[in-house]
Each structure stands twice: as C-alpha cells, then as structure tokens.
C-alpha positions as CSV (number, residue, x, y, z in Angstrom):
1,M,75.9,-172.1,12.2
2,D,74.3,-174.6,14.6
3,Q,70.9,-176.0,13.7
4,I,68.1,-174.0,15.4
5,E,66.0,-176.1,17.8
6,P,62.4,-176.3,16.7
7,L,59.9,-174.3,18.6
8,I,58.7,-176.0,21.8
9,P,55.1,-175.4,22.7
10,R,54.7,-173.5,26.0
11,W,50.9,-173.8,26.6
12,V,50.4,-170.0,27.3
13,A,49.4,-167.2,25.0
14,N,51.8,-164.6,23.8
15,M,55.0,-166.6,24.7
16,V,58.2,-164.9,23.7
17,E,61.8,-166.1,24.2
18,T,64.7,-163.7,24.0
19,E,68.3,-164.7,24.3
20,Q,71.3,-162.4,24.7
21,V,74.7,-163.9,23.9
22,L,78.0,-162.3,24.8
23,L,81.2,-163.5,23.3
24,Y,84.5,-162.6,24.9
25,H,87.7,-164.2,23.7
26,H,87.0,-168.0,24.1
27,Y,84.0,-167.5,26.5
28,A,80.3,-167.5,25.6
29,L,77.7,-166.2,28.0
30,S,74.0,-166.5,27.5
31,F,71.0,-164.9,29.2
32,V,67.5,-166.1,28.3
33,A,64.3,-164.3,29.2
34,T,60.8,-165.6,28.5
35,R,57.5,-163.8,29.0
36,G,53.9,-164.7,28.3
37,S,50.4,-164.6,29.6
38,V,49.7,-165.9,33.1
39,P,49.5,-169.7,33.0
40,L,46.0,-169.8,34.5
41,F,42.6,-170.3,32.9
42,W,41.2,-166.8,32.6
43,S,39.3,-164.5,30.3
44,Q,38.6,-160.9,29.9
45,P,36.2,-159.3,27.4
46,G,37.5,-156.3,25.6
47,Y,41.0,-154.8,25.7
48,K,40.9,-152.5,28.7
49,Y,41.5,-153.1,32.4
50,R,37.7,-153.0,33.1
51,P,36.1,-155.4,33.7
52,P,38.9,-157.1,35.5
53,P,40.0,-160.6,34.3
54,R,37.8,-163.5,35.4
55,L,39.2,-166.8,36.5
56,D,37.4,-169.6,34.6
57,R,38.4,-172.8,36.4
58,T,38.8,-173.9,40.0
59,E,41.8,-173.0,42.1
60,E,43.0,-176.6,41.9
61,E,42.9,-176.6,38.1
62,D,44.8,-173.2,38.1
63,K,47.5,-174.5,40.5
64,E,48.0,-177.6,38.3
65,A,48.3,-175.5,35.1
66,F,50.7,-173.1,36.8
67,G,52.8,-176.0,38.2
68,K,53.0,-177.7,34.8
69,H,54.1,-174.5,33.2
70,V,56.9,-173.8,35.8
71,R,58.1,-177.4,35.7
72,R,58.3,-177.3,31.9
73,E,60.4,-174.0,32.1
74,I,62.7,-175.7,34.6
75,D,63.0,-178.8,32.2
76,I,64.0,-176.5,29.3
77,Y,66.2,-173.9,31.0
78,G,67.3,-175.5,34.3
79,E,67.3,-173.7,37.6
80,P,66.9,-171.1,38.8
81,V,63.7,-169.9,37.2
82,R,62.6,-166.5,38.3
83,A,59.1,-165.0,37.9
84,A,58.0,-161.4,38.1
85,A,54.5,-159.9,37.9
86,R,54.6,-157.2,35.3
87,C,51.0,-156.0,35.4
88,N,49.5,-152.8,36.5
89,L,47.2,-153.7,39.4
90,E,45.1,-150.4,39.1
91,A,43.2,-149.3,36.1
92,T,44.2,-145.9,34.7
C-alpha cells in the first residue's frame, strides 16, 4: 500500500476530503470532493439560522482569504475546481 500523504492544512473550519476510486482492469479512476465552511471571516452566535451570520472583516480581506483558499485547492487538485453553495438561504 502507498504511503498516505500527511494532512494538508486548508485554513477553513470543518474541512473534509472524500475520494472515490474505481478500478477497472488496468485502469484506475479517481473522483475527489472536498467540502468545508465558507472561506470568509464570519461568525454566528448559536446554532440556528437566526441571527444570520455576520461578516467580521472588510470585503477586501474576505476576497483575499477566498482567493488564497481557491488557489490552494487548485495547487493541490489541479483544474478544474468547481464550487457549489450548499446552504439554505431561508430559515425554517
């Protein structure tokens, strides 16, 4: 078995990496998905949707943090990197 690469810090909370490997004869295919908190400076008291999250830094600081996160993902996984918002925009 190959040596497992040490964990690489991602700079976001709740970061998870999942890899699915498909072996077919002498072919090996891999699909990697990562997910984690939004790479912005935010806070939210409590565990419910109310009050809504509060952005804690300037827009420029958030843009820089988001850009660093995306560039790091590209450095690790290559292109293309796809992003999807998986949040409920309305409180229930």
